[in-house]
C-alpha positions as CSV (number, residue, x, y, z in Angstrom):
1,X,75.8,-41.4,14.7
2,X,73.7,-42.4,17.7
3,X,70.0,-42.6,17.2
4,X,69.3,-40.3,20.1
5,X,71.2,-37.1,20.8
6,X,69.9,-37.3,24.4
7,X,69.8,-40.9,25.6
8,X,67.7,-42.1,28.5
9,X,70.7,-43.3,30.4
10,X,74.5,-43.1,30.1
11,X,77.0,-44.7,32.4
12,X,79.2,-42.0,34.0
13,X,82.7,-42.0,35.4
14,X,83.4,-40.7,38.9
15,X,87.1,-40.3,38.4
16,X,89.3,-43.1,39.6
17,X,87.7,-46.2,37.9
18,X,90.5,-46.8,35.5
19,X,93.2,-46.3,38.1
20,X,91.6,-48.7,40.5
21,X,91.1,-51.3,37.8
22,X,94.8,-51.1,37.0
23,X,95.6,-51.4,40.7
24,X,93.4,-54.5,41.0
25,X,95.2,-56.1,38.0
26,X,98.6,-55.2,39.4
27,X,97.7,-56.7,42.8
28,X,97.4,-60.1,41.0
29,X,94.0,-61.0,42.3
30,X,91.0,-60.2,40.1
31,X,88.7,-62.9,41.3
32,X,86.2,-62.4,44.0
33,X,86.8,-60.9,47.5
34,X,90.0,-59.1,46.6
35,X,91.1,-55.7,47.9
36,X,88.4,-53.6,46.3
37,X,85.6,-56.0,47.1
38,X,86.6,-55.7,50.8
39,X,86.8,-51.9,50.5
40,X,83.3,-51.7,49.1
41,X,82.0,-54.0,51.8
42,X,83.7,-52.0,54.5
43,X,82.3,-48.7,53.1
44,X,78.8,-50.0,52.9
45,X,78.8,-51.6,56.3
46,X,80.2,-48.4,57.9
47,X,77.9,-46.0,56.1
48,X,74.7,-48.0,56.5
49,X,75.4,-49.7,59.8
50,X,74.5,-53.2,58.6
51,X,75.8,-56.4,60.0
52,X,77.2,-57.5,56.7
53,X,77.3,-56.2,53.1
54,X,78.2,-58.9,50.6
55,X,78.9,-57.9,47.0
56,X,77.2,-60.1,44.4
57,X,77.2,-60.3,40.6
58,X,73.8,-58.7,40.4
59,X,70.8,-57.6,42.5
60,X,69.0,-60.7,41.0
61,X,71.6,-62.9,42.6
62,X,71.3,-61.0,45.9
63,X,67.6,-61.8,45.8
64,X,68.3,-65.4,45.0
65,X,70.6,-65.6,48.1
66,X,67.8,-64.1,50.2
67,X,65.4,-66.8,49.0
68,X,68.0,-69.5,49.9
69,X,68.7,-67.9,53.3
70,X,65.0,-67.9,54.2
71,X,64.7,-71.6,53.1
72,X,61.9,-70.8,50.7
73,X,60.2,-74.1,49.7
74,X,57.7,-75.2,47.1
75,X,54.2,-74.1,48.1
76,X,55.4,-71.2,50.2
77,X,54.0,-67.7,49.4
78,X,55.9,-64.5,49.0
79,X,54.2,-61.1,48.8
80,X,55.7,-58.8,46.1
81,X,54.4,-55.7,44.3
82,X,53.1,-56.4,40.8
83,X,54.8,-53.1,39.8
84,X,58.4,-54.2,39.9
85,X,61.2,-55.8,37.9
86,X,60.8,-59.6,37.2
87,X,63.9,-60.4,39.3
88,X,62.0,-59.5,42.5
89,X,59.6,-62.4,41.8
90,X,61.9,-64.8,40.0
91,X,64.3,-65.2,42.9
92,X,61.5,-66.8,44.9
93,X,59.7,-68.6,42.1
94,X,63.0,-70.4,41.4
95,X,62.7,-72.0,44.9
96,X,59.1,-73.1,44.2
97,X,57.3,-70.2,45.9
98,X,54.0,-68.8,44.7
99,X,54.0,-65.0,44.3
100,X,51.2,-63.1,45.9
101,X,50.9,-59.8,43.9
102,X,50.3,-56.7,45.9
103,X,49.0,-53.4,44.5
104,X,50.8,-50.1,44.9
105,X,49.9,-46.7,46.3
106,X,48.9,-44.1,43.7
107,X,51.2,-41.4,45.1
108,X,54.6,-43.1,45.6
109,X,54.0,-46.3,43.5
110,X,55.2,-48.3,46.5
111,X,53.6,-51.3,47.9
112,X,50.3,-50.3,49.5
113,X,50.7,-51.1,53.1
114,X,47.0,-50.6,53.9
115,X,46.3,-53.7,51.8
116,X,49.2,-55.8,52.9
117,X,47.7,-57.7,55.9
118,X,44.8,-59.1,53.8
119,X,47.4,-60.8,51.5
120,X,49.1,-62.8,54.3
121,X,48.2,-66.4,54.9
122,X,49.7,-69.2,57.0
123,X,51.9,-70.0,54.0
124,X,53.5,-66.5,53.7
125,X,57.2,-66.8,54.1
126,X,58.4,-63.3,53.0
127,X,57.3,-59.8,52.3
128,X,59.3,-58.0,49.6
129,X,58.7,-54.2,49.4
130,X,60.4,-52.3,46.6
131,X,61.4,-48.7,47.2
132,X,60.3,-47.4,43.9
133,X,62.4,-44.5,42.4
134,X,64.4,-44.5,45.7
135,X,61.4,-43.2,47.7
136,X,60.9,-45.2,50.9
137,X,57.9,-47.5,51.4
138,X,55.9,-47.0,54.6
139,X,58.3,-49.2,56.5
140,X,56.9,-48.6,60.0
141,X,53.5,-50.1,58.9
142,X,55.1,-52.8,56.9
143,X,57.4,-53.9,59.6
144,X,54.6,-53.9,62.2
145,X,52.4,-56.1,60.0
146,X,55.3,-58.4,59.3
147,X,56.2,-58.6,62.9
148,X,52.7,-59.5,64.0
149,X,52.6,-62.3,61.4
150,X,56.2,-63.5,62.1
151,X,57.2,-63.0,58.5
152,X,60.6,-61.7,57.5
153,X,61.0,-58.7,55.3
154,X,63.4,-58.5,52.3
155,X,63.8,-55.0,51.0
156,X,64.4,-54.7,47.2
157,X,66.4,-51.5,47.4
158,X,67.7,-51.5,43.8
159,X,66.7,-47.9,43.4
160,X,67.3,-46.5,46.8
161,X,70.9,-46.7,48.1
162,X,71.5,-43.8,50.5
163,X,67.9,-42.8,50.5
164,X,66.2,-42.6,53.9
165,X,62.8,-43.2,55.6
166,X,62.3,-41.2,58.8
167,X,66.0,-40.6,59.0
168,X,67.1,-44.2,58.6
169,X,68.7,-45.6,55.5
170,X,66.6,-47.7,53.2
171,X,67.8,-51.3,53.2
172,X,68.3,-51.4,56.9
173,X,64.8,-52.3,58.0
174,X,64.2,-55.8,56.8
175,X,66.1,-58.9,57.9
176,X,67.7,-58.7,54.5
177,X,67.9,-56.2,51.7
178,X,69.3,-56.1,48.1
179,X,71.1,-53.5,46.1
180,X,71.8,-53.1,42.4
181,X,74.9,-51.7,40.7
182,X,73.6,-52.1,37.2
183,X,74.6,-49.4,34.7
184,X,71.2,-47.7,35.1
185,X,71.7,-47.2,38.8
186,X,73.1,-44.2,40.7
187,X,76.3,-46.2,41.4
188,X,77.4,-48.8,38.9
189,X,80.0,-51.3,37.9
190,X,78.0,-52.3,34.8
191,X,76.5,-55.4,36.4
192,X,76.6,-55.9,40.1
193,X,74.7,-56.0,43.3
194,X,74.9,-56.5,47.1
195,X,73.1,-58.4,49.8
196,X,72.7,-56.4,53.0
197,X,72.3,-58.6,56.1
198,X,70.7,-56.8,58.9
199,X,69.9,-59.8,61.1
200,X,73.2,-61.2,62.4
201,X,71.7,-64.7,62.5
202,X,72.0,-64.9,58.7
203,X,75.6,-63.7,58.3
204,X,77.5,-66.9,58.4
205,X,75.1,-68.8,56.2
206,X,75.1,-65.9,53.7
207,X,78.8,-66.2,53.4
208,X,78.5,-69.9,52.8
209,X,75.8,-69.6,50.2
210,X,77.8,-66.9,48.4
211,X,80.9,-69.2,48.3
212,X,79.3,-72.1,46.5
213,X,78.0,-73.7,49.7
214,X,81.5,-73.9,51.2
215,X,82.9,-72.5,54.5
216,X,85.8,-70.9,52.5
217,X,85.3,-67.6,54.3
218,X,85.9,-69.2,57.7
219,X,89.0,-70.9,56.3
220,X,90.5,-67.6,55.1
221,X,89.8,-66.1,58.5
222,X,91.7,-69.0,60.1
223,X,88.6,-70.4,61.9
224,X,89.0,-73.8,60.2
225,X,92.1,-75.6,58.9
226,X,90.4,-76.5,55.6
227,X,87.2,-75.7,53.9
228,X,84.5,-78.0,52.5
229,X,81.0,-78.2,51.1
230,X,78.6,-77.6,54.0
231,X,75.4,-76.2,52.4
232,X,73.6,-75.3,49.2
233,X,75.0,-72.3,47.3
234,X,76.3,-70.9,44.1
235,X,79.0,-68.6,42.7
236,X,77.8,-65.1,43.5
237,X,81.1,-63.3,43.9
238,X,81.9,-60.5,41.4
239,X,85.4,-60.0,40.0
240,X,87.5,-57.6,41.9
241,X,87.9,-55.6,38.7
242,X,84.2,-54.8,38.9
243,X,84.6,-54.0,42.6
244,X,87.4,-51.6,41.7
245,X,85.1,-49.7,39.3
246,X,82.4,-49.7,41.9
247,X,84.6,-48.5,44.7
248,X,85.6,-45.5,42.6
249,X,81.9,-44.6,42.4
250,X,81.0,-45.2,46.0
251,X,83.9,-43.1,47.4
252,X,82.4,-40.2,45.3
253,X,78.9,-40.8,46.5
254,X,78.4,-37.3,47.8
255,X,79.3,-35.8,44.5
256,X,77.2,-38.2,42.5
257,X,74.2,-37.7,44.7
258,X,74.5,-33.9,44.5
259,X,74.7,-34.1,40.7
260,X,71.6,-36.3,40.6
261,X,69.7,-34.0,43.0
262,X,70.5,-31.1,40.7
263,X,69.1,-32.9,37.7
264,X,65.9,-34.0,39.6
265,X,65.3,-30.5,40.9
266,X,65.8,-28.9,37.5
267,X,63.0,-31.1,36.0
268,X,60.8,-30.6,39.0
269,X,61.1,-26.8,39.1
270,X,60.7,-26.6,35.3
271,X,57.6,-28.8,35.0
272,X,55.7,-28.9,38.2
273,X,52.6,-26.6,38.0
274,X,53.0,-26.2,34.2
275,X,52.2,-29.8,33.5
276,X,49.7,-30.4,36.3
277,X,47.2,-28.1,34.7
278,X,47.3,-30.5,31.8
279,X,46.4,-33.5,34.0
280,X,50.0,-34.7,34.3
281,X,51.2,-35.9,37.7
282,X,54.8,-35.6,38.9
283,X,56.7,-37.6,41.5
284,X,55.5,-37.5,45.1
285,X,58.1,-37.6,47.9
286,X,56.6,-37.7,51.4
287,X,58.1,-35.2,53.9
288,X,59.4,-38.1,56.0
289,X,61.4,-39.6,53.1
290,X,64.8,-38.5,51.7
291,X,64.9,-39.9,48.2
292,X,68.0,-41.2,46.4
293,X,67.3,-39.2,43.2
294,X,67.2,-42.3,41.1
295,X,64.8,-41.1,38.4
296,X,62.3,-38.5,37.3
297,X,59.0,-39.6,35.8
298,X,55.7,-38.2,34.5
299,X,52.2,-39.7,34.9
300,X,50.3,-38.8,31.8
301,X,46.5,-38.8,31.8
302,X,46.3,-42.0,29.7
303,X,48.2,-44.5,27.6
304,X,47.5,-42.8,24.3
305,X,48.9,-39.5,25.5
306,X,51.9,-41.2,27.0
307,X,52.7,-42.9,23.7
308,X,52.2,-39.7,21.8
309,X,54.7,-37.9,24.0
310,X,57.3,-40.7,23.7
311,X,57.0,-40.4,19.9
312,X,57.1,-36.6,20.0
313,X,60.4,-36.6,22.0
314,X,61.8,-39.4,19.8
315,X,61.3,-37.3,16.7
316,X,63.5,-34.6,18.5
317,X,66.3,-37.1,19.3
318,X,65.2,-37.6,22.9
319,X,64.8,-41.0,24.4
320,X,62.1,-41.3,27.1
321,X,60.8,-44.7,28.2
322,X,58.0,-46.4,30.1
323,X,58.7,-48.7,33.0
324,X,57.3,-51.9,34.5
325,X,54.4,-53.9,33.0
326,X,52.1,-55.5,35.6
327,X,53.7,-58.8,36.6
328,X,50.3,-60.3,37.5
329,X,49.2,-59.9,33.9
330,X,52.3,-61.3,32.3
331,X,52.3,-64.8,30.9
332,X,54.0,-66.2,34.0
333,X,51.8,-64.0,36.3
334,X,48.7,-65.5,34.8
335,X,50.0,-69.0,35.5
336,X,50.0,-68.0,39.2
337,X,46.4,-66.8,38.9
338,X,46.8,-63.2,38.0
339,X,43.7,-61.5,36.5
340,X,42.8,-58.1,35.2
341,X,41.6,-55.9,38.1
342,X,43.7,-57.7,40.8
343,X,46.0,-54.7,41.1
344,X,44.0,-51.8,39.6
345,X,46.5,-49.0,40.6
346,X,49.4,-50.9,39.1
347,X,47.5,-51.5,35.9
348,X,46.6,-47.8,35.5
349,X,50.0,-46.4,36.5
350,X,51.9,-48.8,34.2
351,X,50.0,-47.3,31.2
352,X,50.6,-43.7,32.2
353,X,54.2,-43.6,33.5
354,X,57.0,-42.0,31.4
355,X,60.6,-41.7,32.5
356,X,62.7,-38.8,31.4
357,X,66.5,-38.9,30.5
358,X,68.4,-39.0,33.8
359,X,72.1,-39.6,34.3
360,X,74.9,-38.1,36.4
361,X,76.5,-35.9,33.8
362,X,73.3,-34.9,31.9
363,X,74.2,-31.4,30.6
364,X,72.0,-28.5,31.6
365,X,71.6,-27.6,27.9
366,X,70.4,-31.1,27.1
367,X,68.0,-31.1,30.0
368,X,66.7,-27.7,28.9
369,X,66.0,-29.2,25.5
370,X,64.0,-32.1,27.1
371,X,62.0,-29.6,29.2
372,X,61.3,-27.3,26.2
373,X,60.2,-30.3,24.1
374,X,57.7,-31.5,26.8
375,X,56.3,-28.0,27.2
376,X,56.0,-27.6,23.5
377,X,54.0,-30.8,23.3
378,X,51.5,-29.2,25.7
379,X,51.6,-25.8,24.0
380,X,53.5,-24.2,26.9
381,X,56.3,-21.7,26.5
382,X,59.8,-22.6,27.6
383,X,60.4,-21.5,31.3
384,X,62.3,-18.4,32.1
385,X,65.8,-19.5,33.1
386,X,65.9,-16.9,35.9
387,X,63.7,-18.9,38.2
388,X,65.4,-22.3,37.5
389,X,68.1,-23.6,40.0
390,X,71.7,-22.7,39.3
391,X,73.9,-25.7,38.7
392,X,76.6,-25.4,41.3
393,X,80.1,-26.9,40.8
394,X,80.2,-30.0,42.9
395,X,83.5,-31.3,44.3
396,X,84.6,-34.3,46.3
């Protein structure tokens, strides 16, 4: 019997995953860049309008490719939010870069663009905004600051595929962007990612780096009569079996996003207002942003209350979890000079944030139990179902 009757996350099928995996196996090519890898690439390029979308084995590897493409060298500086997953930083530290940790905004928990310019130095070689929870960073301001400094932007869009900022898809602003298809993401193949190349100047070298530093892609296109080692690189290609699973998810993107929107709105309509009078803040989505519905979180008044609510839900078979710890205060972060107080908003929000169960096929009855338990913790009555949104059957 599972420990939690309502888990935090559960990978969900879109419908054709097993059929496409069988088709990939029957085709006789399950290594990288097979039929389904190409279909995923074509879909992403057509939908997002990017110069190239290259599937990778993880978002971490896509970030590592970005660091190689930008020729990050020892002593270079890269500006990253302290409130992010370690891969965002590790990809550049592996090349010898020094991370410069940026604080986040208290409303969206995205990189605080008003403090960005002060972090740039002559050694800055990249700015890496993270679209937290699939809500866009203030990309107009970030791109303007980066442009004046002549510094490329790499968007960590692990949370935000198909989200938009001022009508434009996240992941299409910077020279490069990265996606995640980990099992916790909206679209998954268990482990996977993609590098989005928006600046065409990087396309050919990105292909080479992804193919172990060889010009193998040019060979298969008939542009050279043999391929050889021409640059640094590694093996970043996912199996076509994984791409088959992913393609089944991407082709059902409208259905998946509609389901996730329904889950997000149920939480929001059930809890907003009722929890705010107890000092609990809920997600903020600016009017000019179209979120990806990646997660729903609460910001409790303090760490003690956050931990008490986690324990309260756990006792009722519901798994809720906190999120990122401040990277500048980690053991590695301190080696790069991180000190308490460097990123005060990050330090505060990290202690207060609580993520609720969220996955594509989260049953309405289970979600109602989560809501009821949270309201019970605060001495509130369960909401009347009449004013909650109806779950519509979603097709396609």
